[in-house]
GUMIDO-349621 format. One record per residue (C-alpha): x, y, z; residue number from 1. Coordinates in nm, 4 decimals, padded with zeros to 6 digits. Last residue first. Example, Ala and Ser with C-alpha at 12.3 -4.5 7.8 and 13.67 -1.06 7.14 Angstrom:
BEGIN
      east     north        up  num
   01.3670  -00.1060   00.7140    2
   01.2300  -00.4500   00.7800    1
// end
This chain:
BEGIN
      east     north        up  num
  -04.2579  -00.0466  -05.8022  585
  -04.0943   00.0610  -05.4759  584
  -03.7377   00.0124  -05.5959  583
  -03.8170   00.1678  -05.9325  582
  -03.9762   00.4695  -05.7639  581
  -03.6752   00.5116  -05.5355  580
  -03.4309   00.5099  -05.8263  579
  -03.6516   00.7482  -06.0271  578
  -03.6659   00.9960  -05.7375  577
  -03.2914   00.9747  -05.6864  576
  -03.2331   01.0351  -06.0560  575
  -03.4507   01.3464  -06.0409  574
  -03.2588   01.4820  -05.7423  573
  -02.9288   01.4015  -05.9122  572
  -03.0398   01.5684  -06.2340  571
  -03.1390   01.8835  -06.0497  570
  -02.8073   01.8893  -05.8649  569
  -02.6244   01.8542  -06.1951  568
  -02.8133   02.1384  -06.3583  567
  -02.7086   02.3698  -06.0770  566
  -02.3530   02.2339  -06.0662  565
  -02.2777   02.2615  -06.4379  564
  -01.9824   02.4960  -06.3930  563
  -01.8541   02.2600  -06.1175  562
  -01.8319   01.9689  -06.3594  561
  -01.4682   01.8654  -06.3206  560
  -01.4487   01.9505  -05.9503  559
  -01.7462   01.7245  -05.8796  558
  -01.5030   01.4373  -05.9356  557
  -01.4052   01.4604  -05.5697  556
  -01.6091   01.1645  -05.4459  555
  -01.5661   00.9945  -05.7840  554
  -01.1997   00.9591  -05.6923  553
  -00.9664   01.0505  -05.9754  552
  -00.6801   00.8094  -06.0323  551
  -00.8962   00.5244  -05.9071  550
  -01.1639   00.6126  -06.1616  549
  -00.9089   00.5857  -06.4421  548
  -00.7720   00.2498  -06.3284  547
  -01.1257   00.1164  -06.3086  546
  -01.3048   00.1078  -05.9770  545
  -01.5455  -00.1519  -05.8360  544
  -01.2942  -00.3213  -05.6071  543
  -00.9814  -00.1082  -05.5767  542
  -00.7251  -00.2243  -05.8262  541
  -00.3850  -00.3846  -05.8446  540
  -00.1854  -00.3586  -06.1677  539
  -00.0133  -00.0406  -06.0518  538
   00.1068  -00.2081  -05.7301  537
   00.4760  -00.1986  -05.8162  536
   00.6265  -00.2804  -05.4791  535
   00.7223  -00.0094  -05.2289  534
   01.0598  -00.1138  -05.0922  533
   01.2458   00.1201  -05.3312  532
   01.0597   00.4113  -05.1721  531
   01.2653   00.3494  -04.8551  530
   01.0805   00.4701  -04.5475  529
   01.2061   00.5700  -04.2122  528
   01.5601   00.5862  -04.0829  527
   01.6956   00.6943  -03.7460  526
   01.4807   00.4856  -03.5124  525
   01.4511   00.1069  -03.5522  524
   01.5570   00.0152  -03.1982  523
   01.3267   00.2822  -03.0575  522
   01.0245   00.1524  -03.2482  521
   01.1078  -00.2034  -03.1413  520
   01.3486  -00.4554  -03.2874  519
   01.4804  -00.5999  -03.6141  518
   01.2328  -00.8905  -03.6215  517
   00.9587  -00.6380  -03.5511  516
   00.8288  -00.5686  -03.2012  515
   01.0119  -00.7239  -02.9099  514
   00.9248  -01.0903  -02.9468  513
   00.7932  -01.1325  -03.3021  512
   00.4823  -00.9251  -03.2363  511
   00.2477  -00.9698  -03.5356  510
  -00.0775  -01.0134  -03.3438  509
  -00.3990  -01.2154  -03.3543  508
  -00.5275  -01.2210  -02.9982  507
  -00.4117  -01.4810  -02.7454  506
  -00.1012  -01.2941  -02.6312  505
  -00.2974  -00.9752  -02.5714  504
  -00.5238  -01.1748  -02.3418  503
  -00.8640  -01.3368  -02.3655  502
  -00.9692  -01.6067  -02.1241  501
  -01.1581  -01.8670  -02.3297  500
  -01.2750  -01.8456  -02.6893  499
  -01.1727  -01.6206  -02.9783  498
  -01.4623  -01.6042  -03.2233  497
  -01.4708  -01.8144  -03.5400  496
  -01.7742  -02.0292  -03.4605  495
  -01.7547  -02.3561  -03.6598  494
  -01.7954  -02.3658  -04.0383  493
  -01.4269  -02.4025  -04.1275  492
  -01.3912  -02.6935  -03.8851  491
  -01.6601  -02.8829  -04.0713  490
  -02.0101  -02.9172  -03.9307  489
  -02.1137  -03.2701  -03.8289  488
  -02.1782  -03.1751  -03.4679  487
  -02.1917  -03.4581  -03.2137  486
  -02.0394  -03.2529  -02.9351  485
  -01.7153  -03.4522  -02.9395  484
  -01.5318  -03.4151  -02.6095  483
  -01.2399  -03.6508  -02.6848  482
  -01.2036  -03.4683  -03.0188  481
  -01.0371  -03.1755  -02.8412  480
  -01.0411  -02.8844  -03.0862  479
  -01.2039  -02.8675  -03.4291  478
  -00.8734  -02.7436  -03.5760  477
  -00.8590  -02.4613  -03.8268  476
  -00.6989  -02.5182  -04.1690  475
  -00.3817  -02.3207  -04.2394  474
  -00.3402  -02.2089  -04.5990  473
  -00.1064  -02.4196  -04.8095  472
   00.2427  -02.5467  -04.7343  471
   00.4416  -02.2869  -04.9234  470
   00.2517  -02.2202  -05.2464  469
  -00.0698  -02.1238  -05.0688  468
   00.1275  -01.8983  -04.8356  467
   00.2989  -01.7277  -05.1318  466
  -00.0305  -01.6617  -05.3114  465
  -00.1868  -01.5345  -04.9887  464
   00.1044  -01.2967  -04.9380  463
   00.0941  -01.1636  -05.2953  462
  -00.2813  -01.1083  -05.2952  461
  -00.2638  -00.9215  -04.9640  460
   00.0324  -00.7073  -05.0694  459
  -00.1398  -00.6015  -05.3941  458
  -00.4693  -00.5317  -05.2173  457
  -00.2918  -00.3153  -04.9604  456
  -00.1108  -00.1212  -05.2328  455
  -00.4428  -00.0590  -05.4074  454
  -00.5896   00.0630  -05.0787  453
  -00.2959   00.2977  -05.0282  452
  -00.3457   00.4273  -05.3815  451
  -00.7117   00.4913  -05.2973  450
  -00.6233   00.6885  -04.9840  449
  -00.3441   00.8688  -05.1677  448
  -00.5778   00.9864  -05.4446  447
  -00.8418   01.0948  -05.1952  446
  -00.5904   01.2880  -04.9865  445
  -00.4392   01.4631  -05.2878  444
  -00.7707   01.5707  -05.4389  443
  -00.9204   01.6813  -05.1074  442
  -00.6248   01.9031  -05.0151  441
  -00.6147   02.0749  -05.3562  440
  -00.9923   02.1183  -05.3760  439
  -01.0109   02.2594  -05.0213  438
  -00.7355   02.5123  -05.0979  437
  -00.8851   02.6268  -05.4273  436
  -00.9796   02.9787  -05.3163  435
  -00.6823   02.9984  -05.0790  434
  -00.4274   02.9348  -05.3548  433
  -00.0876   02.9900  -05.1912  432
  -00.1829   02.7996  -04.8763  431
  -00.3107   02.5034  -05.0784  430
   00.0146   02.4923  -05.2752  429
   00.2194   02.5074  -04.9558  428
   00.0079   02.2325  -04.8003  427
   00.0527   02.0143  -05.1092  426
   00.4280   02.0788  -05.1008  425
   00.4459   01.9670  -04.7376  424
   00.2334   01.6655  -04.8271  423
   00.4786   01.5509  -05.0946  422
   00.7607   01.4791  -04.8497  421
   00.5328   01.3111  -04.5975  420
   00.3612   01.1182  -04.8780  419
   00.6854   00.9744  -05.0170  418
   00.7865   00.8629  -04.6685  417
   00.4394   00.7145  -04.6253  416
   00.4700   00.4788  -04.9233  415
   00.8165   00.3717  -04.8096  414
   00.6839   00.3110  -04.4583  413
   00.3940   00.1125  -04.6054  412
   00.6105  -00.1108  -04.8226  411
   00.8768  -00.1635  -04.5559  410
   00.6157  -00.2604  -04.2971  409
   00.4575  -00.5111  -04.5348  408
   00.7949  -00.6621  -04.6253  407
   00.9089  -00.6861  -04.2648  406
   00.5782  -00.8403  -04.1585  405
   00.5843  -01.1218  -04.4156  404
   00.7986  -01.4205  -04.3241  403
   00.8536  -01.3575  -03.9553  402
   00.4886  -01.2571  -03.9242  401
   00.3352  -01.5841  -04.0481  400
  -00.0339  -01.5678  -03.9403  399
   00.0349  -01.2000  -03.8740  398
   00.0600  -01.1190  -04.2441  397
  -00.2534  -01.2960  -04.3695  396
  -00.4593  -01.1836  -04.0713  395
  -00.3334  -00.8276  -04.0954  394
  -00.3932  -00.8114  -04.4717  393
  -00.7495  -00.9249  -04.4104  392
  -00.7833  -00.6427  -04.1586  391
  -00.6455  -00.4059  -04.4246  390
  -00.9140  -00.5148  -04.6709  389
  -01.1887  -00.5064  -04.4080  388
  -01.1109  -00.1512  -04.2993  387
  -01.0841  -00.0323  -04.6596  386
  -01.4339  -00.1672  -04.7263  385
  -01.4826  -00.2191  -05.0998  384
  -01.7955  -00.0602  -05.2377  383
  -02.1352  -00.2299  -05.2353  382
  -02.2049  -00.1012  -04.8830  381
  -02.2051   00.2581  -05.0063  380
  -02.4153   00.1500  -05.3053  379
  -02.6824  -00.0082  -05.0857  378
  -02.6832   00.2458  -04.8016  377
  -03.0258   00.3972  -04.8715  376
  -03.1506   00.0395  -04.9223  375
  -03.1299  -00.0191  -04.5428  374
  -02.9455  -00.3496  -04.5124  373
  -03.1151  -00.6386  -04.3390  372
  -03.0913  -00.7159  -03.9686  371
  -02.9421  -00.9735  -03.7324  370
  -02.5871  -01.0011  -03.8690  369
  -02.5404  -00.6236  -03.8737  368
  -02.6005  -00.5929  -03.4989  367
  -02.2580  -00.4451  -03.4184  366
  -02.0628  -00.3634  -03.7335  365
  -01.7810  -00.6113  -03.7983  364
  -01.8018  -00.5511  -04.1765  363
  -02.1189  -00.3491  -04.2250  362
  -01.9452  -00.0584  -04.3945  361
  -01.8893   00.3009  -04.2768  360
  -01.6591   00.5325  -04.4713  359
  -01.3107   00.4580  -04.6096  358
  -01.4376   00.2990  -04.9328  357
  -01.6597   00.6060  -04.9825  356
  -01.3469   00.8063  -05.0614  355
  -01.3059   01.0957  -04.8171  354
  -01.4616   01.4410  -04.8413  353
  -01.3992   01.8120  -04.8124  352
  -01.0437   01.8242  -04.6787  351
  -00.9890   02.1527  -04.4930  350
  -00.9159   01.9814  -04.1606  349
  -00.6386   01.7976  -04.3419  348
  -00.6230   01.4210  -04.3890  347
  -00.2829   01.2608  -04.4435  346
  -00.3184   00.8825  -04.5001  345
  -00.1341   00.6341  -04.2793  344
  -00.0986   00.2882  -04.4283  343
  -00.2365  -00.0361  -04.2845  342
  -00.0746  -00.3544  -04.1520  341
   00.0680  -00.2495  -03.8126  340
  -00.1462   00.0644  -03.8477  339
  -00.4482  -00.1185  -03.7035  338
  -00.7491   00.0080  -03.9005  337
  -00.8175   00.3022  -04.1328  336
  -00.4763   00.4611  -04.0638  335
  -00.5073   00.8381  -04.0186  334
  -00.2457   01.1140  -04.0210  333
  -00.4338   01.4141  -03.8827  332
  -00.3434   01.7417  -04.0473  331
  -00.3888   02.1131  -03.9814  330
  -00.3966   02.2834  -04.3245  329
  -00.7474   02.4256  -04.2715  328
  -00.6032   02.6306  -03.9846  327
  -00.4332   02.8581  -04.2425  326
  -00.0929   03.0204  -04.1880  325
   00.0031   02.7359  -03.9522  324
   00.1791   02.8828  -03.6494  323
   00.0216   02.6621  -03.3810  322
   00.1740   02.3476  -03.5403  321
   00.0244   02.0341  -03.3874  320
   00.1613   01.7085  -03.5299  319
  -00.1265   01.4594  -03.5072  318
  -00.0953   01.0806  -03.5335  317
  -00.3971   00.8487  -03.5448  316
  -00.4143   00.4703  -03.5983  315
  -00.7269   00.2548  -03.6276  314
  -00.9210  -00.0218  -03.4493  313
  -00.6362  -00.1800  -03.2591  312
  -00.8014  -00.4944  -03.1285  311
  -00.6394  -00.7229  -03.3866  310
  -00.2916  -00.5909  -03.3076  309
  -00.0972  -00.2682  -03.2621  308
   00.0443  -00.3306  -02.9126  307
   00.3867  -00.4966  -02.9520  306
   00.3392  -00.4678  -03.3275  305
   00.4556  -00.1016  -03.3188  304
   00.2293   00.0987  -03.5536  303
   00.1512   00.3746  -03.3004  302
   00.5211   00.3997  -03.2152  301
   00.6141   00.3944  -03.5862  300
   00.3872   00.6860  -03.6674  299
   00.5283   00.8735  -03.3708  298
   00.8834   00.8124  -03.4919  297
   00.7885   00.9307  -03.8423  296
   00.6583   01.2582  -03.7018  295
   01.0004   01.3027  -03.5450  294
   01.1015   01.2792  -03.1791  293
   01.4146   01.4600  -03.0633  292
   01.5878   01.1950  -02.8535  291
   01.4350   00.8528  -02.9235  290
   01.5528   00.7259  -02.5859  289
   01.2728   00.9220  -02.4188  288
   01.0444   00.6621  -02.5775  287
   01.1807   00.3938  -02.3434  286
   01.1429   00.6047  -02.0298  285
   00.7828   00.6803  -02.1251  284
   00.7308   00.3087  -02.1894  283
   00.8337   00.2268  -01.8327  282
   00.5890   00.4841  -01.6974  281
   00.3107   00.3488  -01.9184  280
   00.3274  -00.0081  -01.7893  279
   00.1182  -00.2242  -02.0190  278
   00.4221  -00.3684  -02.1997  277
   00.2752  -00.7210  -02.2120  276
  -00.0735  -00.7887  -02.0748  275
  -00.1000  -01.1707  -02.0568  274
   00.2724  -01.2009  -01.9676  273
   00.3771  -01.5525  -02.0704  272
   00.6293  -01.4366  -02.3322  271
   00.7845  -01.2116  -02.0630  270
   00.8185  -00.8697  -02.2190  269
   01.1306  -00.7667  -02.4061  268
   01.3632  -00.5308  -02.2218  267
   01.4736  -00.2181  -02.4057  266
   01.4290   00.0131  -02.1090  265
   01.3935  -00.1837  -01.7865  264
   01.0498  -00.3101  -01.6774  263
   00.7864  -00.1810  -01.4371  262
   00.5132  -00.4312  -01.3511  261
   00.2417  -00.4956  -01.6092  260
  -00.1335  -00.4510  -01.5572  259
  -00.0708  -00.1158  -01.3822  258
  -00.2048  -00.1240  -01.0275  257
  -00.5793  -00.0615  -00.9855  256
  -00.6997   00.2945  -00.9516  255
  -00.8406   00.5423  -00.6995  254
  -00.5924   00.5833  -00.4154  253
  -00.2777   00.4218  -00.5543  252
  -00.2874   00.5891  -00.8960  251
  -00.4230   00.9047  -00.7394  250
  -00.1179   00.9457  -00.5162  249
  -00.1924   01.2089  -00.2486  248
   00.1537   01.2427  -00.1008  247
   00.3195   01.1935   00.2379  246
   00.0379   00.9762   00.3695  245
   00.0069   00.9687   00.7498  244
  -00.1722   01.2831   00.8631  243
  -00.3248   01.3358   00.5176  242
  -00.4989   00.9968   00.5394  241
  -00.6077   00.8605   00.1999  240
  -00.8043   00.5447   00.1192  239
  -01.0088   00.5642   00.4380  238
  -01.3363   00.5926   00.2485  237
  -01.4075   00.9392   00.3911  236
  -01.0526   01.0516   00.3164  235
  -01.0831   00.9428  -00.0469  234
  -01.4181   01.1227  -00.0724  233
  -01.2688   01.4417   00.0740  232
  -00.9805   01.4470  -00.1735  231
  -01.1697   01.4216  -00.5044  230
  -01.4870   01.5868  -00.3737  229
  -01.4448   01.9226  -00.5465  228
  -01.3819   01.7596  -00.8843  227
  -01.0306   01.8154  -01.0105  226
  -00.7806   02.0438  -01.1823  225
  -00.4003   02.0514  -01.1913  224
  -00.1278   02.2679  -01.3476  223
  -00.2723   02.6084  -01.2600  222
  -00.2952   02.5180  -00.8876  221
  -00.5342   02.7058  -00.6592  220
  -00.8621   02.5848  -00.8117  219
  -00.9972   02.4585  -00.4798  218
  -00.9563   02.0929  -00.5796  217
  -00.5973   02.1815  -00.6733  216
  -00.5122   02.2298  -00.3054  215
  -00.4650   01.8525  -00.2722  214
  -00.1588   01.8457  -00.4965  213
  -00.1681   01.5211  -00.7029  212
   00.1058   01.2584  -00.7268  211
   00.0110   00.9878  -00.9792  210
  -00.2201   01.0489  -01.2734  209
  -00.3027   00.7629  -01.5100  208
  -00.4208   00.6483  -01.8512  207
  -00.3649   00.2788  -01.9193  206
  -00.1550   00.2569  -02.1405  205
  -00.1471   00.6369  -02.1456  204
   00.2067   00.7433  -02.2308  203
   00.3322   01.0884  -02.1429  202
   00.6489   01.2639  -02.2544  201
   00.6994   01.6048  -02.1021  200
   00.9292   01.8941  -02.1941  199
   00.6591   02.1181  -02.3440  198
   00.4285   02.0722  -02.0431  197
   00.1623   01.8205  -01.9473  196
  -00.1155   01.9538  -01.7258  195
  -00.2939   01.7160  -01.4896  194
  -00.6656   01.6442  -01.4565  193
  -00.8856   01.4770  -01.1948  192
  -01.2358   01.3310  -01.1869  191
  -01.4862   01.1944  -00.9366  190
  -01.8538   01.2385  -01.0265  189
  -01.9678   01.0112  -00.7435  188
  -02.1157   00.7311  -00.9564  187
  -01.8388   00.4906  -00.8637  186
  -01.6069   00.4895  -01.1655  185
  -01.3259   00.7429  -01.2051  184
  -01.2701   00.9942  -01.4838  183
  -00.9070   01.0761  -01.5606  182
  -00.8059   01.3842  -01.7625  181
  -00.4564   01.4194  -01.9077  180
  -00.3687   01.7635  -02.0413  179
  -00.1252   01.8703  -02.3112  178
   00.0628   02.1862  -02.3979  177
   00.1507   02.4549  -02.6500  176
   00.0324   02.3491  -02.9968  175
  -00.2663   02.1604  -02.8592  174
  -00.3034   01.8317  -02.6743  173
  -00.5679   01.6265  -02.4964  172
  -00.5357   01.2834  -02.3318  171
  -00.8595   01.1390  -02.1994  170
  -00.9122   00.8805  -01.9259  169
  -01.1519   00.6034  -01.8282  168
  -01.2860   00.3934  -01.5436  167
  -01.5125   00.0889  -01.5304  166
  -01.7711   00.1381  -01.8045  165
  -01.8683   00.4756  -01.6633  164
  -02.1553   00.7218  -01.6919  163
  -02.0682   01.0609  -01.5408  162
  -02.2756   01.3221  -01.3622  161
  -02.4736   01.6104  -01.5145  160
  -02.3346   01.9291  -01.3585  159
  -01.9962   01.8254  -01.2175  158
  -01.9411   01.5907  -01.5127  157
  -02.0236   01.8680  -01.7613  156
  -01.8013   02.1145  -01.5731  155
  -01.5083   01.8739  -01.5911  154
  -01.5702   01.8194  -01.9615  153
  -01.5636   02.1895  -02.0449  152
  -01.2634   02.2684  -01.8238  151
  -01.0664   01.9696  -01.9533  150
  -01.1297   02.0638  -02.3167  149
  -01.0480   02.4267  -02.2331  148
  -00.7020   02.3225  -02.1182  147
  -00.6417   02.1336  -02.4441  146
  -00.7484   02.4384  -02.6436  145
  -01.0477   02.5689  -02.8425  144
  -01.2810   02.2951  -02.7153  143
  -01.6423   02.2676  -02.8361  142
  -01.7049   01.9950  -03.0953  141
  -01.3870   01.7945  -03.0409  140
  -01.4347   01.8034  -02.6640  139
  -01.8015   01.7098  -02.7049  138
  -01.7080   01.4038  -02.9108  137
  -01.4586   01.2760  -02.6562  136
  -01.6964   01.3438  -02.3659  135
  -01.9816   01.1583  -02.5368  134
  -01.7422   00.8729  -02.6104  133
  -01.6402   00.8387  -02.2444  132
  -01.9930   00.8545  -02.1008  131
  -02.2079   01.1621  -02.0435  130
  -02.4469   01.1710  -01.7471  129
  -02.6589   00.9121  -01.5698  128
  -02.6081   00.5975  -01.3630  127
  -02.9129   00.3719  -01.3232  126
  -02.7172   00.0639  -01.2143  125
  -02.5331   00.2706  -00.9562  124
  -02.1511   00.2377  -00.9392  123
  -02.0627   00.1121  -00.5896  122
  -01.9038  -00.2122  -00.7094  121
  -01.6930  -00.0412  -00.9746  120
  -01.5585   00.2029  -00.7181  119
  -01.4678  -00.0793  -00.4797  118
  -01.2857  -00.2560  -00.7623  117
  -01.0339   00.0231  -00.8165  116
  -01.0719   00.2288  -01.1333  115
  -00.9041   00.1045  -01.4531  114
  -00.8085   00.3830  -01.6922  113
  -00.9041   00.3005  -02.0513  112
  -00.7788   00.5509  -02.3078  111
  -00.9343   00.8315  -02.5141  110
  -00.7228   01.0476  -02.7438  109
  -00.7718   01.4099  -02.8394  108
  -00.6156   01.6708  -03.0650  107
  -00.6967   02.0428  -03.0458  106
  -00.5877   02.2507  -03.3462  105
  -00.8933   02.4764  -03.3457  104
  -01.0357   02.2958  -03.6508  103
  -01.0593   01.9704  -03.4586  102
  -00.8403   01.6599  -03.4381  101
  -00.9335   01.3065  -03.3269  100
  -01.1475   01.1890  -03.0371   99
  -01.2247   00.8403  -02.9051   98
  -01.5487   00.7854  -03.0941   97
  -01.8678   00.5816  -03.0734   96
  -02.1579   00.5504  -03.3162   95
  -02.3158   00.3783  -03.1352   94
  -02.4802   00.3342  -02.7944   93
  -02.2539   00.1699  -02.5290   92
  -02.2663  -00.2109  -02.4976   91
  -01.9105  -00.2525  -02.3667   90
  -01.7776  -00.1045  -02.6942   89
  -01.9535  -00.1242  -03.0286   88
  -01.9956   00.0535  -03.3640   87
  -01.6874   00.2570  -03.4439   86
  -01.5990   00.6119  -03.5454   85
  -01.2612   00.7505  -03.6485   84
  -01.2322   01.1276  -03.6235   83
  -01.1691   01.4560  -03.8022   82
  -01.3240   01.7795  -03.6744   81
  -01.5282   02.0858  -03.7649   80
  -01.6417   02.2842  -03.4637   79
  -01.9827   02.3049  -03.2951   78
  -02.1938   02.6202  -03.2627   77
  -02.4985   02.6761  -03.0378   76
  -02.3624   02.4176  -02.7943   75
  -02.5944   02.1263  -02.7171   74
  -02.7790   02.1140  -02.3848   73
  -02.8004   01.7803  -02.1994   72
  -03.0391   01.4896  -02.2458   71
  -03.0239   01.1682  -02.0469   70
  -02.9819   00.8010  -02.1266   69
  -03.0139   00.5803  -01.8175   68
  -02.7320   00.3461  -01.7165   67
  -02.6054  -00.0066  -01.7402   66
  -02.2491  -00.1286  -01.6672   65
  -02.2149  -00.3898  -01.9416   64
  -02.4422  -00.1668  -02.1484   63
  -02.7833  -00.2871  -02.2663   62
  -02.9589  -00.0964  -01.9855   61
  -02.8772   00.2203  -02.1789   60
  -02.5721   00.4442  -02.1604   59
  -02.5006   00.8165  -02.1368   58
  -02.5744   01.1118  -02.3610   57
  -02.8626   01.2443  -02.5701   56
  -02.8034   01.5857  -02.7256   55
  -03.0104   01.9005  -02.6825   54
  -03.0974   02.2084  -02.8885   53
  -03.2485   02.5007  -02.6926   52
  -03.1289   02.7655  -02.9346   51
  -03.0960   02.6194  -03.2804   50
  -02.7656   02.4502  -03.3710   49
  -02.4933   02.5780  -03.6022   48
  -02.2532   02.3217  -03.7493   47
  -01.8870   02.2711  -03.8296   46
  -01.8484   01.9640  -04.0486   45
  -01.7624   01.6112  -03.9259   44
  -01.5095   01.4332  -04.1481   43
  -01.5284   01.0607  -04.0776   42
  -01.3095   00.7524  -04.0915   41
  -01.4502   00.4058  -04.0274   40
  -01.4279   00.1323  -03.7694   39
  -01.6186  -00.1920  -03.7145   38
  -01.5928  -00.3711  -03.3796   37
  -01.2986  -00.5331  -03.1989   36
  -01.2095  -00.2221  -02.9957   35
  -00.8718  -00.0962  -02.8777   34
  -00.8648   00.2704  -02.9701   33
  -00.5582   00.4309  -03.1215   32
  -00.2605   00.6518  -03.0521   31
  -00.0711   00.9672  -03.1356   30
  -00.0208   01.3182  -03.0047   29
   00.2552   01.5554  -03.1096   28
   00.3533   01.9039  -02.9923   27
   00.5628   02.0942  -03.2461   26
   00.9233   02.2094  -03.2043   25
   01.0141   02.0363  -03.5302   24
   01.2390   01.7614  -03.3888   23
   01.0075   01.7010  -03.0950   22
   01.0876   01.6989  -02.7240   21
   01.0507   02.0746  -02.6783   20
   00.6998   02.0480  -02.8262   19
   00.5839   01.7956  -02.5680   18
   00.5283   01.4388  -02.6948   17
   00.2009   01.2722  -02.5937   16
   00.1449   00.9000  -02.6483   15
  -00.1840   00.7096  -02.6525   14
  -00.3007   00.3470  -02.6317   13
  -00.6423   00.1865  -02.6133   12
  -00.8348  -00.0663  -02.4125   11
  -00.7944  -00.3127  -02.1324   10
  -01.1723  -00.3290  -02.0930    9
  -01.2000  -00.6447  -01.8815    8
  -01.5584  -00.7341  -01.9610    7
  -01.8007  -00.6446  -01.6838    6
  -02.0431  -00.9206  -01.5908    5
  -02.3871  -00.7713  -01.6402    4
  -02.5573  -00.5604  -01.3784    3
  -02.8990  -00.6838  -01.2773    2
  -03.2118  -00.5266  -01.4254    1
// end
């Protein structure tokens, strides 16, 4: 089978803040994946696996850069972790993930890292070994530190190979340090890793490593790691000559130049730039202007409309405190889709369950339009999709960002400011009552998730009402009528996908020139969240829930009938049998 044309995978964004750079002395990691497909939040429990268990990794011949699925050993025990899953990227098998936060306090982000064209061209069409999502998931399942994540993944690549979509990177962090790992295309198992210390700021946009000490391939440098062939392969290809080159610069040797040239701090991108702000070194200098970085600053960076747009599938921010009295209190702040028009919800490792509205739905799910729904998922699919609601809010807001973005941002920042203050008390309460810790964390998170959805519905209804009253909703154009294709379908029934060369400027976005109308994340630093800007959304509702059921999520309602758990389980089993018998009758 011939290799498909490779889509330009200019994906994802991540920022690492060393603990000495933060206001609390805690390492922080934030970012998102850039995928157009469905996204949903998931709590993956710790699990024990029988001896000899295996997992399938790699790609199929359906991928843009095809490969052969292979099996590798599974660990006997895998850790509990929080993540956002999604259904499609460059044809890789779903569900896919870019990382998250695990019970050992390791956070992970996955970011595109474009290998040079020669490496893409030499990649075999039957490549084997784990791909980017496999590596992200395995790191969450097995790594007890950021360094260990690199060691585990490096050994997997050395042993089983690596399946690429064109080049990739990972950014790992724990309470003490960070590590950036870059995996190169080409089918040669090339990879390199660099330690990030407590004073570092690193932006992956794309992921990169520059100057690399050549002795690190022999394990002689504690701050760098690499595949054994990293230097020798470059010499063989004539890309690096130690007799002439002063440094071994991995960015120059193995990657393409950054999509955007360097730019001064505070400078707005050229309106014609198809990949604005995609120079991570320049952004690192910009974020250094924040001084001591707060959790709120990281939330705002991930939300910044300069890059949080229609391809931003979710938002994650982790503040990594190694001194937590209970690891179950470790928290990942999660936005269900692009944070530019969605709220962050605090989810602790000890949280038992999320509202069903935040789990998988068929909205934007790959293949959903060509198959019917499995009846097992009927009631899950019947609920409101948080991802779809906040996507709708994005489209309504970003269609007229100068009118609406400030109000939406103010509402969500005010909502989050209240949560940040309350969450510390929730953690303290959960710490003081270890037996009920999971109940306390689950109850608060579920309530806030549903309140956030109510707030989103309120904002969406209000914006659409205002747009209808001020000129009406925009009607799509049928395009150039001089090339009429004879179709009688109305403009609203034509294909809705973005056509032609796709760039960040073409996609739906809320960037008003340099972020919000009052500037970028750095420009807006110093104040976050005014509760007075949160509108009264009490009259709004989550589809399918009454006011009472919104106050107490049915997913955590088990707390009220715990004494009747044995009888309840029996009733549920019986009800399930009746439901299935009625469906099959």
